[in-house]
PDB file of N, CA, C and O in Angstrom:
ATOM      1  N   MET A   1      36.194 -28.078   5.144  1.00  0.00           N
ATOM      2  CA  MET A   1      35.544 -28.675   4.836  1.00  0.00           C
ATOM      3  C   MET A   1      34.731 -29.143   3.379  1.00  0.00           C
ATOM      4  O   MET A   1      34.467 -28.510   2.356  1.00  0.00           O
ATOM      5  N   ASN A   2      34.495 -30.425   3.761  1.00  0.00           N
ATOM      6  CA  ASN A   2      33.904 -31.671   3.080  1.00  0.00           C
ATOM      7  C   ASN A   2      32.727 -31.276   2.192  1.00  0.00           C
ATOM      8  O   ASN A   2      32.521 -30.073   2.351  1.00  0.00           O
ATOM      9  N   CYS A   3      32.016 -31.726   1.463  1.00  0.00           N
ATOM     10  CA  CYS A   3      31.404 -31.934   0.122  1.00  0.00           C
ATOM     11  C   CYS A   3      30.244 -31.666   1.244  1.00  0.00           C
ATOM     12  O   CYS A   3      29.752 -30.539   1.273  1.00  0.00           O
ATOM     13  N   LYS A   4      29.836 -32.554   2.071  1.00  0.00           N
ATOM     14  CA  LYS A   4      28.342 -32.829   2.995  1.00  0.00           C
ATOM     15  C   LYS A   4      27.789 -31.472   3.469  1.00  0.00           C
ATOM     16  O   LYS A   4      26.687 -30.948   3.302  1.00  0.00           O
ATOM     17  N   LYS A   5      29.113 -30.990   4.237  1.00  0.00           N
ATOM     18  CA  LYS A   5      28.722 -29.833   5.101  1.00  0.00           C
ATOM     19  C   LYS A   5      28.823 -28.746   3.994  1.00  0.00           C
ATOM     20  O   LYS A   5      28.202 -27.685   4.060  1.00  0.00           O
ATOM     21  N   ILE A   6      29.736 -29.121   2.866  1.00  0.00           N
ATOM     22  CA  ILE A   6      28.934 -27.932   1.941  1.00  0.00           C
ATOM     23  C   ILE A   6      27.567 -27.341   1.012  1.00  0.00           C
ATOM     24  O   ILE A   6      27.195 -26.319   0.435  1.00  0.00           O
ATOM     25  N   PHE A   7      27.064 -28.906   1.343  1.00  0.00           N
ATOM     26  CA  PHE A   7      25.992 -28.718   0.494  1.00  0.00           C
ATOM     27  C   PHE A   7      24.518 -28.690   1.346  1.00  0.00           C
ATOM     28  O   PHE A   7      23.370 -28.519   0.935  1.00  0.00           O
ATOM     29  N   ILE A   8      25.030 -28.923   2.662  1.00  0.00           N
ATOM     30  CA  ILE A   8      23.145 -28.647   3.859  1.00  0.00           C
ATOM     31  C   ILE A   8      23.717 -26.838   3.685  1.00  0.00           C
ATOM     32  O   ILE A   8      22.808 -26.054   3.413  1.00  0.00           O
ATOM     33  N   LEU A   9      25.107 -26.253   3.833  1.00  0.00           N
ATOM     34  CA  LEU A   9      25.044 -25.043   3.675  1.00  0.00           C
ATOM     35  C   LEU A   9      24.130 -23.825   3.061  1.00  0.00           C
ATOM     36  O   LEU A   9      23.517 -22.823   3.429  1.00  0.00           O
ATOM     37  N   LEU A  10      24.578 -24.890   1.394  1.00  0.00           N
ATOM     38  CA  LEU A  10      24.065 -23.733   0.414  1.00  0.00           C
ATOM     39  C   LEU A  10      22.482 -24.687   0.159  1.00  0.00           C
ATOM     40  O   LEU A  10      21.686 -24.298  -0.696  1.00  0.00           O
ATOM     41  N   SER A  11      22.189 -25.964   1.031  1.00  0.00           N
ATOM     42  CA  SER A  11      20.923 -26.138   0.769  1.00  0.00           C
ATOM     43  C   SER A  11      19.871 -24.830   2.102  1.00  0.00           C
ATOM     44  O   SER A  11      18.820 -24.233   1.869  1.00  0.00           O
ATOM     45  N   VAL A  12      20.364 -24.822   2.848  1.00  0.00           N
ATOM     46  CA  VAL A  12      19.844 -24.086   3.796  1.00  0.00           C
ATOM     47  C   VAL A  12      19.778 -22.170   3.235  1.00  0.00           C
ATOM     48  O   VAL A  12      18.761 -21.482   3.151  1.00  0.00           O
ATOM     49  N   GLY A  13      20.610 -21.926   3.063  1.00  0.00           N
ATOM     50  CA  GLY A  13      20.699 -20.584   2.302  1.00  0.00           C
ATOM     51  C   GLY A  13      19.662 -20.758   1.293  1.00  0.00           C
ATOM     52  O   GLY A  13      18.646 -20.063   1.283  1.00  0.00           O
ATOM     53  N   LEU A  14      19.981 -21.970   0.175  1.00  0.00           N
ATOM     54  CA  LEU A  14      18.744 -21.439  -0.971  1.00  0.00           C
ATOM     55  C   LEU A  14      17.068 -21.222  -0.201  1.00  0.00           C
ATOM     56  O   LEU A  14      16.407 -20.250  -0.567  1.00  0.00           O
ATOM     57  N   ILE A  15      16.431 -22.278   0.948  1.00  0.00           N
ATOM     58  CA  ILE A  15      15.703 -22.476   1.756  1.00  0.00           C
ATOM     59  C   ILE A  15      15.709 -21.176   2.277  1.00  0.00           C
ATOM     60  O   ILE A  15      14.608 -21.351   2.799  1.00  0.00           O
ATOM     61  N   SER A  16      15.980 -20.035   2.593  1.00  0.00           N
ATOM     62  CA  SER A  16      16.502 -19.128   3.461  1.00  0.00           C
ATOM     63  C   SER A  16      15.669 -17.768   2.197  1.00  0.00           C
ATOM     64  O   SER A  16      14.564 -17.296   1.932  1.00  0.00           O
ATOM     65  N   LEU A  17      16.895 -17.676   1.838  1.00  0.00           N
ATOM     66  CA  LEU A  17      16.368 -16.881  -0.048  1.00  0.00           C
ATOM     67  C   LEU A  17      15.090 -17.070  -0.695  1.00  0.00           C
ATOM     68  O   LEU A  17      14.464 -16.045  -0.963  1.00  0.00           O
ATOM     69  N   THR A  18      14.429 -18.532  -1.088  1.00  0.00           N
ATOM     70  CA  THR A  18      13.151 -18.234  -1.343  1.00  0.00           C
ATOM     71  C   THR A  18      12.291 -18.182  -0.444  1.00  0.00           C
ATOM     72  O   THR A  18      11.319 -17.566  -0.881  1.00  0.00           O
ATOM     73  N   SER A  19      12.103 -18.588   0.841  1.00  0.00           N
ATOM     74  CA  SER A  19      11.285 -17.858   1.908  1.00  0.00           C
ATOM     75  C   SER A  19      11.500 -16.337   2.004  1.00  0.00           C
ATOM     76  O   SER A  19      10.498 -15.900   1.438  1.00  0.00           O
ATOM     77  N   LYS A  20      12.318 -15.166   2.442  1.00  0.00           N
ATOM     78  CA  LYS A  20      12.125 -14.535   1.942  1.00  0.00           C
ATOM     79  C   LYS A  20      11.251 -13.559   0.852  1.00  0.00           C
ATOM     80  O   LYS A  20      10.528 -12.563   0.859  1.00  0.00           O
ATOM     81  N   ALA A  21      11.859 -14.600  -0.134  1.00  0.00           N
ATOM     82  CA  ALA A  21      11.448 -13.979  -1.755  1.00  0.00           C
ATOM     83  C   ALA A  21      10.011 -14.330  -1.765  1.00  0.00           C
ATOM     84  O   ALA A  21       9.299 -13.562  -2.410  1.00  0.00           O
ATOM     85  N   GLN A  22       9.419 -15.369  -1.161  1.00  0.00           N
ATOM     86  CA  GLN A  22       7.887 -15.878  -1.451  1.00  0.00           C
ATOM     87  C   GLN A  22       7.364 -14.881   0.210  1.00  0.00           C
ATOM     88  O   GLN A  22       6.148 -15.006   0.353  1.00  0.00           O
ATOM     89  N   LEU A  23       7.779 -14.313   0.960  1.00  0.00           N
ATOM     90  CA  LEU A  23       7.131 -13.595   2.409  1.00  0.00           C
ATOM     91  C   LEU A  23       7.246 -11.795   1.396  1.00  0.00           C
ATOM     92  O   LEU A  23       6.585 -10.844   1.811  1.00  0.00           O
ATOM     93  N   GLY A  24       8.029 -11.675   0.306  1.00  0.00           N
ATOM     94  CA  GLY A  24       8.248 -10.034  -0.246  1.00  0.00           C
ATOM     95  C   GLY A  24       7.150 -10.525  -0.655  1.00  0.00           C
ATOM     96  O   GLY A  24       6.098 -10.175  -0.120  1.00  0.00           O
ATOM     97  N   ASP A  25       7.170 -11.469  -1.727  1.00  0.00           N
ATOM     98  CA  ASP A  25       5.747 -11.823  -2.636  1.00  0.00           C
ATOM     99  C   ASP A  25       4.345 -11.840  -1.805  1.00  0.00           C
ATOM    100  O   ASP A  25       3.587 -10.927  -2.133  1.00  0.00           O
ATOM    101  N   SER A  26       3.879 -12.684  -0.824  1.00  0.00           N
ATOM    102  CA  SER A  26       2.953 -11.754  -0.479  1.00  0.00           C
ATOM    103  C   SER A  26       2.727 -10.828   0.755  1.00  0.00           C
ATOM    104  O   SER A  26       1.899 -10.544   1.620  1.00  0.00           O
ATOM    105  N   ILE A  27       3.638 -10.612   0.422  1.00  0.00           N
ATOM    106  CA  ILE A  27       3.683  -8.466   1.364  1.00  0.00           C
ATOM    107  C   ILE A  27       2.711  -7.781   0.270  1.00  0.00           C
ATOM    108  O   ILE A  27       1.739  -7.044   0.433  1.00  0.00           O
ATOM    109  N   LYS A  28       3.346  -8.311  -0.963  1.00  0.00           N
ATOM    110  CA  LYS A  28       3.171  -7.380  -2.772  1.00  0.00           C
ATOM    111  C   LYS A  28       2.146  -7.743  -2.201  1.00  0.00           C
ATOM    112  O   LYS A  28       1.700  -7.167  -1.210  1.00  0.00           O
ATOM    113  N   THR A  29       1.563  -8.868  -2.805  1.00  0.00           N
ATOM    114  CA  THR A  29       0.670  -9.264  -3.164  1.00  0.00           C
ATOM    115  C   THR A  29      -0.907  -8.743  -1.933  1.00  0.00           C
ATOM    116  O   THR A  29      -2.100  -8.508  -2.124  1.00  0.00           O
ATOM    117  N   TYR A  30      -0.269  -8.763  -1.092  1.00  0.00           N
ATOM    118  CA  TYR A  30      -1.700  -8.204  -0.115  1.00  0.00           C
ATOM    119  C   TYR A  30      -1.455  -7.016   0.158  1.00  0.00           C
ATOM    120  O   TYR A  30      -2.464  -6.839   0.841  1.00  0.00           O
ATOM    121  N   LEU A  31      -0.701  -5.595   0.202  1.00  0.00           N
ATOM    122  CA  LEU A  31      -0.950  -4.167  -0.458  1.00  0.00           C
ATOM    123  C   LEU A  31      -1.378  -3.845  -1.658  1.00  0.00           C
ATOM    124  O   LEU A  31      -2.317  -3.063  -1.508  1.00  0.00           O
ATOM    125  N   ILE A  32      -1.130  -4.087  -3.022  1.00  0.00           N
ATOM    126  CA  ILE A  32      -1.767  -4.541  -3.710  1.00  0.00           C
ATOM    127  C   ILE A  32      -3.616  -4.812  -3.560  1.00  0.00           C
ATOM    128  O   ILE A  32      -4.483  -4.042  -3.973  1.00  0.00           O
ATOM    129  N   ARG A  33      -3.726  -5.498  -3.191  1.00  0.00           N
ATOM    130  CA  ARG A  33      -5.025  -5.923  -3.399  1.00  0.00           C
ATOM    131  C   ARG A  33      -6.046  -4.956  -1.549  1.00  0.00           C
ATOM    132  O   ARG A  33      -7.267  -4.801  -1.553  1.00  0.00           O
ATOM    133  N   ASP A  34      -5.341  -4.605  -0.571  1.00  0.00           N
ATOM    134  CA  ASP A  34      -5.472  -3.692   0.232  1.00  0.00           C
ATOM    135  C   ASP A  34      -5.869  -2.565  -0.252  1.00  0.00           C
ATOM    136  O   ASP A  34      -6.815  -1.949   0.238  1.00  0.00           O
ATOM    137  N   PHE A  35      -4.943  -2.001  -1.654  1.00  0.00           N
ATOM    138  CA  PHE A  35      -4.902  -0.458  -2.493  1.00  0.00           C
ATOM    139  C   PHE A  35      -6.611  -1.026  -3.036  1.00  0.00           C
ATOM    140  O   PHE A  35      -7.765  -0.904  -2.624  1.00  0.00           O
ATOM    141  N   GLU A  36      -6.037  -1.558  -3.967  1.00  0.00           N
ATOM    142  CA  GLU A  36      -7.184  -1.513  -5.544  1.00  0.00           C
ATOM    143  C   GLU A  36      -8.652  -1.961  -4.107  1.00  0.00           C
ATOM    144  O   GLU A  36      -9.719  -1.923  -4.719  1.00  0.00           O
ATOM    145  N   ARG A  37      -8.885  -2.271  -2.789  1.00  0.00           N
ATOM    146  CA  ARG A  37     -10.471  -2.503  -2.183  1.00  0.00           C
ATOM    147  C   ARG A  37     -10.568  -0.747  -2.081  1.00  0.00           C
ATOM    148  O   ARG A  37     -11.429  -0.026  -2.586  1.00  0.00           O
ATOM    149  N   ALA A  38      -9.088  -0.250  -1.045  1.00  0.00           N
ATOM    150  CA  ALA A  38      -9.569   1.183  -0.856  1.00  0.00           C
ATOM    151  C   ALA A  38      -9.906   2.439  -1.485  1.00  0.00           C
ATOM    152  O   ALA A  38     -10.446   3.449  -1.034  1.00  0.00           O
ATOM    153  N   LYS A  39      -9.336   2.061  -2.960  1.00  0.00           N
ATOM    154  CA  LYS A  39      -9.507   2.417  -3.843  1.00  0.00           C
ATOM    155  C   LYS A  39     -10.754   1.948  -4.764  1.00  0.00           C
ATOM    156  O   LYS A  39     -11.021   2.537  -5.812  1.00  0.00           O
ATOM    157  N   ALA A  40     -11.484   0.858  -4.295  1.00  0.00           N
ATOM    158  CA  ALA A  40     -12.612   0.814  -4.879  1.00  0.00           C
ATOM    159  C   ALA A  40     -13.640   1.723  -4.400  1.00  0.00           C
ATOM    160  O   ALA A  40     -14.440   2.351  -5.094  1.00  0.00           O
ATOM    161  N   TYR A  41     -13.479   1.720  -2.594  1.00  0.00           N
ATOM    162  CA  TYR A  41     -14.534   2.394  -1.806  1.00  0.00           C
ATOM    163  C   TYR A  41     -14.867   2.938  -1.618  1.00  0.00           C
ATOM    164  O   TYR A  41     -15.954   3.103  -1.065  1.00  0.00           O
ATOM    165  N   THR A  42     -13.421   4.188  -2.300  1.00  0.00           N
ATOM    166  CA  THR A  42     -13.101   5.702  -2.283  1.00  0.00           C
ATOM    167  C   THR A  42     -13.814   6.386  -3.610  1.00  0.00           C
ATOM    168  O   THR A  42     -14.347   7.494  -3.571  1.00  0.00           O
ATOM    169  N   GLN A  43     -13.737   5.509  -4.856  1.00  0.00           N
ATOM    170  CA  GLN A  43     -14.092   5.546  -5.625  1.00  0.00           C
ATOM    171  C   GLN A  43     -16.246   5.578  -5.011  1.00  0.00           C
ATOM    172  O   GLN A  43     -17.173   6.318  -5.342  1.00  0.00           O
ATOM    173  N   GLU A  44     -16.182   4.702  -4.313  1.00  0.00           N
ATOM    174  CA  GLU A  44     -17.654   4.781  -4.529  1.00  0.00           C
ATOM    175  C   GLU A  44     -18.155   6.026  -3.656  1.00  0.00           C
ATOM    176  O   GLU A  44     -19.191   6.674  -3.798  1.00  0.00           O
ATOM    177  N   TYR A  45     -17.356   6.146  -2.921  1.00  0.00           N
ATOM    178  CA  TYR A  45     -17.652   7.588  -1.871  1.00  0.00           C
ATOM    179  C   TYR A  45     -18.507   8.440  -3.044  1.00  0.00           C
ATOM    180  O   TYR A  45     -19.724   8.550  -3.195  1.00  0.00           O
ATOM    181  N   LEU A  46     -17.285   9.051  -3.884  1.00  0.00           N
ATOM    182  CA  LEU A  46     -16.597  10.195  -5.342  1.00  0.00           C
ATOM    183  C   LEU A  46     -17.903  10.374  -5.368  1.00  0.00           C
ATOM    184  O   LEU A  46     -18.573  11.262  -4.839  1.00  0.00           O
ATOM    185  N   ASN A  47     -18.398   8.989  -6.367  1.00  0.00           N
ATOM    186  CA  ASN A  47     -19.354   8.508  -7.136  1.00  0.00           C
ATOM    187  C   ASN A  47     -20.733   8.741  -6.764  1.00  0.00           C
ATOM    188  O   ASN A  47     -21.547   8.833  -7.683  1.00  0.00           O
ATOM    189  N   VAL A  48     -21.276   8.893  -5.127  1.00  0.00           N
ATOM    190  CA  VAL A  48     -21.942   8.813  -4.520  1.00  0.00           C
ATOM    191  C   VAL A  48     -22.846  10.599  -4.076  1.00  0.00           C
ATOM    192  O   VAL A  48     -24.019  10.966  -4.143  1.00  0.00           O
ATOM    193  N   MET A  49     -21.254  11.445  -3.539  1.00  0.00           N
ATOM    194  CA  MET A  49     -21.147  12.411  -3.360  1.00  0.00           C
ATOM    195  C   MET A  49     -21.981  13.520  -4.326  1.00  0.00           C
ATOM    196  O   MET A  49     -21.194  13.672  -5.260  1.00  0.00           O
ATOM    197  N   PRO A  50     -22.759  14.086  -4.509  1.00  0.00           N
ATOM    198  CA  PRO A  50     -22.727  15.286  -5.346  1.00  0.00           C
ATOM    199  C   PRO A  50     -21.882  15.824  -5.559  1.00  0.00           C
ATOM    200  O   PRO A  50     -21.205  15.960  -4.540  1.00  0.00           O
ATOM    201  N   ALA A  51     -21.101  16.661  -7.122  1.00  0.00           N
ATOM    202  CA  ALA A  51     -20.494  17.798  -6.683  1.00  0.00           C
ATOM    203  C   ALA A  51     -20.695  19.206  -6.062  1.00  0.00           C
ATOM    204  O   ALA A  51     -19.779  20.019  -5.936  1.00  0.00           O
ATOM    205  N   ASP A  52     -21.707  19.371  -5.766  1.00  0.00           N
ATOM    206  CA  ASP A  52     -22.035  20.732  -5.568  1.00  0.00           C
ATOM    207  C   ASP A  52     -22.424  20.550  -4.000  1.00  0.00           C
ATOM    208  O   ASP A  52     -23.187  21.262  -3.348  1.00  0.00           O
ATOM    209  N   LYS A  53     -21.682  19.383  -3.557  1.00  0.00           N
ATOM    210  CA  LYS A  53     -21.902  18.956  -2.207  1.00  0.00           C
ATOM    211  C   LYS A  53     -20.310  18.882  -1.500  1.00  0.00           C
ATOM    212  O   LYS A  53     -20.115  18.781  -0.289  1.00  0.00           O
ATOM    213  N   TYR A  54     -19.189  18.961  -2.596  1.00  0.00           N
ATOM    214  CA  TYR A  54     -17.729  18.742  -1.660  1.00  0.00           C
ATOM    215  C   TYR A  54     -17.991  19.213  -1.258  1.00  0.00           C
ATOM    216  O   TYR A  54     -18.634  18.560  -0.436  1.00  0.00           O
ATOM    217  N   SER A  55     -18.126  20.578  -0.948  1.00  0.00           N
ATOM    218  CA  SER A  55     -18.129  21.641   0.300  1.00  0.00           C
ATOM    219  C   SER A  55     -18.009  21.193   1.569  1.00  0.00           C
ATOM    220  O   SER A  55     -17.273  21.603   2.467  1.00  0.00           O
ATOM    221  N   PHE A  56     -19.025  20.063   1.562  1.00  0.00           N
ATOM    222  CA  PHE A  56     -20.093  19.886   2.939  1.00  0.00           C
ATOM    223  C   PHE A  56     -19.315  19.516   4.471  1.00  0.00           C
ATOM    224  O   PHE A  56     -18.430  18.662   4.535  1.00  0.00           O
ATOM    225  N   LYS A  57     -19.615  20.006   5.226  1.00  0.00           N
ATOM    226  CA  LYS A  57     -18.447  19.760   6.489  1.00  0.00           C
ATOM    227  C   LYS A  57     -19.875  19.775   7.210  1.00  0.00           C
ATOM    228  O   LYS A  57     -20.834  20.545   7.165  1.00  0.00           O
ATOM    229  N   PRO A  58     -19.552  18.385   8.012  1.00  0.00           N
ATOM    230  CA  PRO A  58     -20.685  17.620   8.920  1.00  0.00           C
ATOM    231  C   PRO A  58     -20.890  19.101  10.373  1.00  0.00           C
ATOM    232  O   PRO A  58     -21.974  19.621  10.638  1.00  0.00           O
ATOM    233  N   ASN A  59     -19.510  19.470  11.081  1.00  0.00           N
ATOM    234  CA  ASN A  59     -19.463  20.129  11.881  1.00  0.00           C
ATOM    235  C   ASN A  59     -17.752  21.080  11.992  1.00  0.00           C
ATOM    236  O   ASN A  59     -16.713  20.428  11.888  1.00  0.00           O
ATOM    237  N   ASP A  60     -17.712  22.694  12.216  1.00  0.00           N
ATOM    238  CA  ASP A  60     -16.675  22.600  12.535  1.00  0.00           C
ATOM    239  C   ASP A  60     -15.344  22.178  12.394  1.00  0.00           C
ATOM    240  O   ASP A  60     -14.553  22.587  11.544  1.00  0.00           O
ATOM    241  N   SER A  61     -15.136  21.357  13.250  1.00  0.00           N
ATOM    242  CA  SER A  61     -13.592  21.045  13.610  1.00  0.00           C
ATOM    243  C   SER A  61     -13.742  19.566  12.737  1.00  0.00           C
ATOM    244  O   SER A  61     -13.635  18.554  13.430  1.00  0.00           O
ATOM    245  N   VAL A  62     -13.957  19.395  11.417  1.00  0.00           N
ATOM    246  CA  VAL A  62     -13.296  18.718  10.737  1.00  0.00           C
ATOM    247  C   VAL A  62     -13.693  18.686   8.824  1.00  0.00           C
ATOM    248  O   VAL A  62     -14.725  18.812   8.164  1.00  0.00           O
ATOM    249  N   ARG A  63     -12.977  18.570   8.667  1.00  0.00           N
ATOM    250  CA  ARG A  63     -12.638  18.419   6.919  1.00  0.00           C
ATOM    251  C   ARG A  63     -14.110  18.446   5.654  1.00  0.00           C
ATOM    252  O   ARG A  63     -15.157  17.807   5.752  1.00  0.00           O
ATOM    253  N   THR A  64     -13.914  18.905   5.121  1.00  0.00           N
ATOM    254  CA  THR A  64     -15.217  18.735   4.175  1.00  0.00           C
ATOM    255  C   THR A  64     -15.054  17.708   3.064  1.00  0.00           C
ATOM    256  O   THR A  64     -14.040  17.559   2.382  1.00  0.00           O
ATOM    257  N   PHE A  65     -15.763  17.278   3.007  1.00  0.00           N
ATOM    258  CA  PHE A  65     -15.871  16.161   2.162  1.00  0.00           C
ATOM    259  C   PHE A  65     -14.443  15.835   0.836  1.00  0.00           C
ATOM    260  O   PHE A  65     -13.840  14.820   0.486  1.00  0.00           O
ATOM    261  N   ALA A  66     -14.383  17.454   0.388  1.00  0.00           N
ATOM    262  CA  ALA A  66     -13.473  17.122  -0.800  1.00  0.00           C
ATOM    263  C   ALA A  66     -11.997  17.901  -0.122  1.00  0.00           C
ATOM    264  O   ALA A  66     -11.313  18.517  -0.939  1.00  0.00           O
ATOM    265  N   GLU A  67     -11.771  17.887   0.572  1.00  0.00           N
ATOM    266  CA  GLU A  67     -10.439  18.556   1.892  1.00  0.00           C
ATOM    267  C   GLU A  67     -10.481  16.884   2.137  1.00  0.00           C
ATOM    268  O   GLU A  67      -9.342  16.508   1.861  1.00  0.00           O
ATOM    269  N   GLN A  68     -10.896  16.286   2.341  1.00  0.00           N
ATOM    270  CA  GLN A  68     -10.853  14.786   3.236  1.00  0.00           C
ATOM    271  C   GLN A  68     -10.034  13.569   1.950  1.00  0.00           C
ATOM    272  O   GLN A  68      -9.089  12.782   2.001  1.00  0.00           O
ATOM    273  N   MET A  69     -11.261  14.091   0.641  1.00  0.00           N
ATOM    274  CA  MET A  69     -10.822  13.245  -0.156  1.00  0.00           C
ATOM    275  C   MET A  69      -9.172  13.790  -0.695  1.00  0.00           C
ATOM    276  O   MET A  69      -8.354  12.889  -0.881  1.00  0.00           O
ATOM    277  N   LEU A  70      -8.812  14.951  -0.886  1.00  0.00           N
ATOM    278  CA  LEU A  70      -7.167  15.725  -1.375  1.00  0.00           C
ATOM    279  C   LEU A  70      -6.887  14.833   0.002  1.00  0.00           C
ATOM    280  O   LEU A  70      -6.688  13.719  -0.481  1.00  0.00           O
ATOM    281  N   HIS A  71      -6.805  14.744   0.927  1.00  0.00           N
ATOM    282  CA  HIS A  71      -6.361  14.391   2.146  1.00  0.00           C
ATOM    283  C   HIS A  71      -5.640  12.791   1.831  1.00  0.00           C
ATOM    284  O   HIS A  71      -4.452  12.550   2.048  1.00  0.00           O
ATOM    285  N   ILE A  72      -6.398  12.025   1.411  1.00  0.00           N
ATOM    286  CA  ILE A  72      -6.542  10.934   0.936  1.00  0.00           C
ATOM    287  C   ILE A  72      -5.454  10.780  -0.119  1.00  0.00           C
ATOM    288  O   ILE A  72      -4.499  10.008  -0.039  1.00  0.00           O
ATOM    289  N   ALA A  73      -5.754  11.710  -1.228  1.00  0.00           N
ATOM    290  CA  ALA A  73      -4.713  12.001  -2.019  1.00  0.00           C
ATOM    291  C   ALA A  73      -3.578  12.312  -1.776  1.00  0.00           C
ATOM    292  O   ALA A  73      -2.663  11.577  -2.147  1.00  0.00           O
ATOM    293  N   ASP A  74      -3.325  13.518  -1.070  1.00  0.00           N
ATOM    294  CA  ASP A  74      -1.781  13.731  -0.266  1.00  0.00           C
ATOM    295  C   ASP A  74      -1.348  12.140   0.253  1.00  0.00           C
ATOM    296  O   ASP A  74      -0.250  11.589   0.167  1.00  0.00           O
ATOM    297  N   GLY A  75      -2.064  11.853   0.569  1.00  0.00           N
ATOM    298  CA  GLY A  75      -1.421  10.458   1.673  1.00  0.00           C
ATOM    299  C   GLY A  75      -1.126   9.418   0.980  1.00  0.00           C
ATOM    300  O   GLY A  75      -0.221   8.683   1.376  1.00  0.00           O
ATOM    301  N   ASN A  76      -1.981   9.072  -0.465  1.00  0.00           N
ATOM    302  CA  ASN A  76      -0.898   8.177  -1.320  1.00  0.00           C
ATOM    303  C   ASN A  76      -0.097   8.837  -2.188  1.00  0.00           C
ATOM    304  O   ASN A  76       0.457   8.101  -3.005  1.00  0.00           O
ATOM    305  N   PHE A  77       0.182  10.207  -2.284  1.00  0.00           N
ATOM    306  CA  PHE A  77       1.910  10.592  -3.202  1.00  0.00           C
ATOM    307  C   PHE A  77       2.536  10.109  -1.871  1.00  0.00           C
ATOM    308  O   PHE A  77       2.746   8.896  -1.891  1.00  0.00           O
ATOM    309  N   GLY A  78       2.726  10.435  -1.260  1.00  0.00           N
ATOM    310  CA  GLY A  78       3.632  10.174   0.120  1.00  0.00           C
ATOM    311  C   GLY A  78       4.152   8.928   0.074  1.00  0.00           C
ATOM    312  O   GLY A  78       5.312   8.733  -0.290  1.00  0.00           O
ATOM    313  N   ILE A  79       3.014   7.591   0.586  1.00  0.00           N
ATOM    314  CA  ILE A  79       2.790   6.390   0.347  1.00  0.00           C
ATOM    315  C   ILE A  79       4.034   5.863  -1.162  1.00  0.00           C
ATOM    316  O   ILE A  79       4.757   4.871  -1.076  1.00  0.00           O
ATOM    317  N   ALA A  80       4.007   6.609  -2.159  1.00  0.00           N
ATOM    318  CA  ALA A  80       4.332   6.010  -3.897  1.00  0.00           C
ATOM    319  C   ALA A  80       5.863   6.620  -3.147  1.00  0.00           C
ATOM    320  O   ALA A  80       6.923   6.004  -3.258  1.00  0.00           O
ATOM    321  N   GLY A  81       5.725   7.901  -2.402  1.00  0.00           N
ATOM    322  CA  GLY A  81       7.380   8.897  -2.648  1.00  0.00           C
ATOM    323  C   GLY A  81       8.071   7.395  -1.898  1.00  0.00           C
ATOM    324  O   GLY A  81       8.862   6.640  -2.463  1.00  0.00           O
ATOM    325  N   VAL A  82       7.662   7.273  -0.855  1.00  0.00           N
ATOM    326  CA  VAL A  82       8.152   6.198   0.063  1.00  0.00           C
ATOM    327  C   VAL A  82       8.826   4.725  -0.432  1.00  0.00           C
ATOM    328  O   VAL A  82       9.879   4.189  -0.088  1.00  0.00           O
ATOM    329  N   ALA A  83       7.630   4.236  -1.516  1.00  0.00           N
ATOM    330  CA  ALA A  83       7.877   3.101  -2.182  1.00  0.00           C
ATOM    331  C   ALA A  83       8.979   3.388  -3.284  1.00  0.00           C
ATOM    332  O   ALA A  83      10.045   2.773  -3.262  1.00  0.00           O
ATOM    333  N   SER A  84       8.758   4.119  -4.026  1.00  0.00           N
ATOM    334  CA  SER A  84      10.210   4.206  -4.702  1.00  0.00           C
ATOM    335  C   SER A  84      10.823   5.074  -4.566  1.00  0.00           C
ATOM    336  O   SER A  84      11.149   5.734  -5.553  1.00  0.00           O
ATOM    337  N   GLY A  85      11.145   5.353  -3.561  1.00  0.00           N
ATOM    338  CA  GLY A  85      12.353   6.018  -2.790  1.00  0.00           C
ATOM    339  C   GLY A  85      12.678   7.624  -3.531  1.00  0.00           C
ATOM    340  O   GLY A  85      13.792   8.071  -3.802  1.00  0.00           O
ATOM    341  N   ARG A  86      11.186   8.379  -3.775  1.00  0.00           N
ATOM    342  CA  ARG A  86      11.568   9.683  -5.047  1.00  0.00           C
ATOM    343  C   ARG A  86      10.804  10.418  -3.778  1.00  0.00           C
ATOM    344  O   ARG A  86       9.974   9.878  -3.047  1.00  0.00           O
ATOM    345  N   PRO A  87      11.292  11.808  -3.691  1.00  0.00           N
ATOM    346  CA  PRO A  87      10.180  12.505  -2.576  1.00  0.00           C
ATOM    347  C   PRO A  87       8.904  13.067  -3.793  1.00  0.00           C
ATOM    348  O   PRO A  87       9.017  13.312  -4.994  1.00  0.00           O
ATOM    349  N   VAL A  88       7.934  13.117  -3.041  1.00  0.00           N
ATOM    350  CA  VAL A  88       6.936  14.067  -4.276  1.00  0.00           C
ATOM    351  C   VAL A  88       6.582  15.476  -3.880  1.00  0.00           C
ATOM    352  O   VAL A  88       5.920  16.183  -4.640  1.00  0.00           O
TER     353      VAL A  88
END
């Protein structure tokens, strides 16, 4: 194989690796931004709901406010476990 072919193969390989790294960074950036947004509006819900109303349940077929917040927290722990590779 001549030097020109080797150079072309190395260049294509480097471009491919760079593209994958940038894609990974953009996904990570997106996920962090989305998590921060969700965290902020969930905190707003918690701030608005009086503590004595956490047992509020609009009807029998849905969770209470507190159960819903615990459900969200449990989901976040599950996602963190999958992302880190550690069981929660």
